[in-house]
C-alpha positions in Angstrom: 91.2 100.0 79.5 92.7 102.9 81.5 94.9 103.3 84.6 92.9 105.6 86.8 94.4 107.2 89.9 92.3 108.1 92.9 93.5 111.0 95.0 91.5 111.8 98.2 92.0 112.6 101.8 92.9 109.6 104.0 89.5 109.6 105.8 87.6 106.3 106.0 84.3 107.5 104.6 86.0 109.1 101.5 88.2 106.0 101.0 85.1 103.8 101.1 83.2 105.8 98.5 86.2 105.9 96.1 86.7 102.1 96.6 83.1 101.5 95.5 83.7 103.6 92.4 86.9 101.6 91.8 85.0 98.3 92.0 82.6 99.6 89.3 85.4 100.8 87.1 87.3 97.6 87.4 84.2 95.7 86.3 84.4 97.8 83.1 87.9 96.7 82.4 89.8 99.6 83.9 92.6 99.6 86.5 91.9 102.0 89.3 94.4 102.6 92.1 94.9 104.9 95.0 97.7 107.4 95.4 97.6 108.7 99.0 99.8 110.5 101.5 102.7 108.8 103.1 101.6 106.5 105.8 97.9 106.7 104.9 96.1 103.6 106.2 95.3 100.8 103.7 91.5 100.7 104.1 90.8 100.7 100.3 89.3 97.3 99.9 91.1 95.4 97.2 91.9 98.5 95.1 95.7 98.8 94.9 97.2 101.4 97.2 100.3 103.5 96.6 101.8 106.4 98.6 103.9 109.4 97.9 107.1 109.7 99.9 107.3 111.6 103.2 109.5 114.7 103.4 111.2 116.2 106.3 108.8 118.4 108.3 105.6 116.8 106.8 102.9 116.1 109.4 102.3 112.5 110.2 99.0 111.3 108.7 98.2 109.5 112.0 98.4 112.8 113.8 96.2 114.6 111.3 93.6 111.8 111.5 93.7 111.8 115.3 93.2 115.6 115.4 90.3 115.4 112.9 88.5 112.8 115.2 88.4 115.2 118.1 85.0 117.0 118.4 85.4 120.7 118.4 83.0 122.2 115.9 84.2 125.0 113.7 87.6 125.2 115.4 88.3 121.5 114.6 87.1 122.0 111.1 89.5 124.9 110.5 92.4 123.0 112.2 91.8 120.2 109.7 91.8 122.7 106.8 95.2 123.9 108.0 96.5 120.3 108.3 95.1 119.5 104.9 97.2 122.2 103.3 100.3 120.3 104.4 98.9 117.0 103.0 98.2 118.7 99.7 101.8 120.0 99.6 103.1 116.5 100.1 100.9 115.0 97.3 101.9 117.8 94.9 105.6 117.4 95.7 105.8 113.7 95.1 102.7 113.0 93.1 103.8 113.9 89.6 106.7 111.5 89.3 104.8 108.8 91.2 101.9 109.0 88.8 104.2 108.9 85.8 105.9 105.8 87.2 102.5 104.1 87.9 101.3 104.8 84.3 98.3 107.0 85.3 96.1 107.9 82.4 93.4 109.8 84.3 92.7 111.1 87.8 89.6 111.1 89.9 90.1 113.6 92.8 88.1 114.4 95.9 86.6 117.9 96.0 88.4 118.7 99.2 91.8 117.5 98.1 93.0 120.0 95.4 96.2 118.0 94.6 94.1 115.7 92.3 93.2 118.7 90.0 96.6 120.2 90.2 98.4 117.0 89.3 96.0 116.2 86.4 96.6 119.7 84.9 100.4 119.3 85.4 100.4 115.9 83.6 97.8 116.8 81.0 95.4 114.0 82.2 91.6 113.8 82.1 90.2 114.8 85.5 86.9 114.1 87.3 86.1 115.7 90.6 84.1 113.7 93.2 82.1 115.2 96.1 82.0 112.5 98.7 80.7 114.9 101.3 78.4 118.0 101.0 79.4 119.7 97.7 81.5 122.8 98.2 80.3 124.3 94.9 79.1 127.8 95.8 75.4 128.7 95.1 73.1 131.6 96.0 71.5 131.2 99.4 73.5 128.0 100.1 75.7 128.3 103.3 79.1 126.8 103.5 79.0 123.0 104.2 80.3 123.3 107.8 77.4 125.6 108.8 73.9 124.4 109.9 72.2 127.6 108.6 69.0 127.2 106.6 68.7 128.0 102.9 68.3 131.8 102.7 68.1 133.0 99.0 68.0 136.6 100.1 70.8 136.5 102.7 73.4 137.7 100.2 75.3 139.9 102.6 75.6 137.3 105.4 76.7 134.6 103.0 79.3 136.9 101.4 80.7 137.7 104.8 81.0 134.1 105.8 82.7 133.2 102.5 85.1 136.1 103.1 85.9 134.7 106.5 86.3 131.3 105.1 88.8 132.7 102.6 90.8 134.2 105.4 90.8 131.0 107.4 91.8 129.0 104.3 94.6 131.3 103.4 97.3 128.7 104.0 95.5 126.2 101.8 95.0 128.8 99.1 98.7 129.7 99.2 99.6 126.0 98.6 97.2 125.8 95.7 98.4 128.9 94.0 102.1 128.0 94.6 101.9 124.6 93.1 99.9 125.9 90.1 102.7 128.3 89.4 105.4 125.6 89.9 103.5 123.2 87.6 103.1 126.0 85.0 99.4 125.6 84.7 96.6 128.1 84.6 96.5 130.3 87.7 94.2 129.0 90.5 93.7 130.6 93.9 91.3 128.5 95.9 89.8 125.1 96.4 86.7 126.2 94.4 89.1 126.8 91.4 90.2 123.1 91.5 86.8 121.5 91.0 87.1 120.9 87.3 84.4 120.9 84.6 83.4 117.3 85.1 82.1 116.5 88.6 80.2 113.8 90.3 78.4 114.1 93.7 76.8 111.7 96.1 74.4 114.4 97.0 71.1 114.5 95.0 68.7 117.5 94.7 66.1 115.7 96.8 68.5 116.0 99.8 70.5 119.1 98.9 69.6 122.7 99.4 68.2 124.4 96.3 70.7 125.2 93.6 70.4 126.8 90.2 70.1 124.5 87.2 72.1 123.2 85.5 73.9 121.7 88.4 77.7 122.0 88.4 77.9 118.2 89.2 76.1 115.1 88.2 74.2 113.7 91.3 74.6 110.0 91.4 73.7 109.1 95.0 75.7 107.0 97.4 78.7 105.2 96.1 78.6 101.7 97.6 80.2 98.4 96.8 78.0 95.5 95.7 78.6 93.7 99.0 77.3 96.7 101.0 74.1 96.8 98.9 73.5 93.0 99.2 70.4 92.0 101.2 72.4 90.5 104.1 70.7 89.0 107.1 70.7 90.9 110.4 73.6 90.0 112.6 71.3 89.8 115.6 67.8 88.7 116.5 65.2 91.1 115.1 63.5 92.9 118.0 59.7 92.9 118.6 59.8 96.7 119.0 60.7 99.5 116.5 64.4 99.3 115.8 66.5 102.5 116.4 70.0 102.3 114.9 72.6 104.7 116.3 76.1 105.4 115.0 78.3 108.3 115.8 81.3 107.3 113.7 84.6 107.5 115.5 83.9 111.1 116.6 81.6 110.1 119.5 81.8 106.3 119.4 83.4 106.2 122.9 81.0 108.7 124.5 79.5 106.6 127.3 77.3 109.5 128.5 75.8 109.8 125.1 75.1 106.1 124.7 73.6 105.9 128.2 71.3 108.8 127.5 70.2 107.2 124.2 69.7 103.8 125.8 67.5 105.2 128.5 65.5 107.4 126.1 64.9 104.4 123.8 63.7 102.2 126.6 61.3 105.0 127.7 60.1 105.4 124.1 59.4 101.7 123.7 62.0 101.1 121.0 65.0 98.8 120.7 68.4 100.4 120.4 71.1 98.9 118.2 74.4 100.8 118.1 77.7 100.7 116.4 80.5 102.3 118.4 83.3 102.1 116.0 85.5 100.1 118.3 85.6 102.9 120.9 83.9 101.0 123.7 85.3 98.0 125.6 83.2 94.9 125.9 82.2 95.6 129.5 81.1 99.2 128.8 79.1 98.0 125.7 77.4 95.2 127.7 76.6 97.6 130.5 74.4 99.8 128.3 71.7 97.1 128.3 70.7 97.8 124.6 69.3 95.3 122.2 72.6 95.0 120.4 76.0 96.8 120.5 78.9 96.1 118.2 82.1 97.9 117.0 80.9 97.7 113.4 77.7 96.6 111.7 76.5 96.3 108.1 74.7 99.7 107.9 72.4 99.0 105.0 71.4 95.6 106.4 70.4 97.2 109.8 68.9 100.3 108.3 66.5 98.3 106.1 64.8 97.2 109.4 65.1 100.5 111.3 62.4 103.0 112.1 64.9 105.7 113.0 68.6 106.4 112.6 70.5 108.5 115.1 73.8 109.9 113.9 76.5 112.6 114.0 75.5 113.5 110.5 78.3 112.2 108.3 77.4 112.2 104.6 77.6 108.5 104.1 75.5 107.6 107.1 72.8 110.3 106.2 72.6 109.1 102.6 72.5 105.4 103.6 69.6 106.0 106.0 67.7 108.0 103.4 68.4 105.3 100.8 66.6 102.9 103.1 63.8 105.4 103.6 64.5 106.0 107.3 64.3 109.4 109.1 67.1 110.8 111.1 68.0 112.5 114.4 71.3 114.3 113.9 73.8 115.5 116.5 76.5 117.3 114.4 80.0 117.8 115.7 81.9 119.4 112.8 83.1 119.2 109.2 80.1 118.9 106.8 77.8 117.4 109.5 76.0 120.7 110.3 75.5 121.1 106.5 73.8 117.7 106.4 71.6 118.7 109.4 70.5 121.8 107.5 69.5 119.7 104.5 67.6 117.1 106.7 65.7 120.0 108.3 65.0 121.7 104.9 63.3 118.6 103.5 61.8 117.6 106.8 63.5 114.2 106.8 64.4 114.3 110.4 65.4 116.7 113.2 68.3 117.8 115.4 68.7 115.4 118.3 67.2 116.8 121.5 69.5 117.8 124.3 70.9 114.9 126.3 70.2 116.8 129.6 66.5 116.4 128.9 65.9 112.6 128.8 62.2 113.0 128.9 62.3 115.3 125.8 64.7 112.9 124.0 62.4 109.9 124.6 59.4 112.0 123.4 61.3 113.0 120.3 62.2 109.4 119.5 58.7 108.3 120.0 57.3 111.1 117.8 59.7 110.7 114.9 59.3 106.9 114.9 55.5 107.4 114.6 55.6 110.2 112.1 54.2 108.5 109.0 54.4 111.7 106.9 58.1 112.0 107.6 58.6 108.4 106.8 56.7 108.8 103.5 59.0 111.7 102.6 62.0 109.6 103.3 60.7 106.8 101.1 60.3 109.3 98.3 64.0 110.3 98.7 65.0 106.6 98.8 63.3 106.2 95.3 65.2 109.3 94.0 68.5 107.9 95.4 67.9 104.5 93.7 67.2 106.3 90.4 70.4 108.3 90.6 72.6 105.4 89.6 75.2 105.1 92.3 78.7 103.8 91.5 77.6 102.5 88.1 76.5 105.9 87.0 79.7 107.5 88.4 81.8 105.0 86.5 80.0 105.9 83.3 80.9 109.5 83.8 84.5 108.8 84.5 84.7 106.6 81.4 83.1 109.3 79.3 85.8 111.8 80.5 88.5 109.4 79.1 87.3 109.9 75.6 88.9 112.6 73.5 
């Protein structure tokens, strides 16, 4: 039995994936717990949650989360990287003593939060990196996760230039990483990529990812989901007599009435039934006014997707992988972060398309009708679903973490 600390950004999708891993580790007799930034919300299921202390001048987690939820493409992504540097600084400043007091014996850290790696090295603890989102491990021809560029194995110059630009834009984060490595007295590290560690787990699998050289730098395990999420739950609404289209835009666009109205109209024209989850961003009157088959703040994704013919989404990693795990093609409208990277992967494997422009309702309806009826695309998605099922999910990830505990 081991006390295993989880260190990740305070974003809901990341917390959910870590919580699923925690459930699997606890079933094996371990004691997982979260150590998060001061004020991070307690959305970790029943896995214990602890915080580091806030310091004078630290950004409030609520402000960082609110800023991250504002659509803004690359600009918003880079702003979040800058905010993340301050959150890393806070975790490093208070994490070492907090982890000692909590009796941590190992750390599982999110790829995009370098504090987990730095603290593990400072304390001499086993470390496992977890890529909840698109893996940031560099590979020839693979663009940065926040770009929707296609895989281009010969575009070396363009990719080198974008990585150089990313290094400049991540300068503050890199300074924090290098500074705390020096203060902790560990080996010099200079960037986020230096903090990935030799043992890594990723939700992404080769059947969805862009091509990478073998051996992979991480073990692909597929979506990390709790047992309750995977259970064959009944639909929370009457099953429609038309093809079911499920739409969710997370919290990024959940309150965008213009978007929902365009999708509702297009689905009616396409002869499909729209079910949407707006993340609590619509009032009851607005949701009812859309005249869709069913609208709710939150829905059990897997339960709905098992009956869906199409998923429309902003392209968050968890939603994309859940849809593919159910064998359902996607229409993606990315906003920022790794969503463009997920669109690039959906395109590469022909598992869906980018959502047509909302100003062309006729084209949008035609796209929905075409993708719903594209049996070849559906067959490819079913093949990916089989690959994701074989990957092992949270149980396989727990095995890898457990293996890292052994001398």
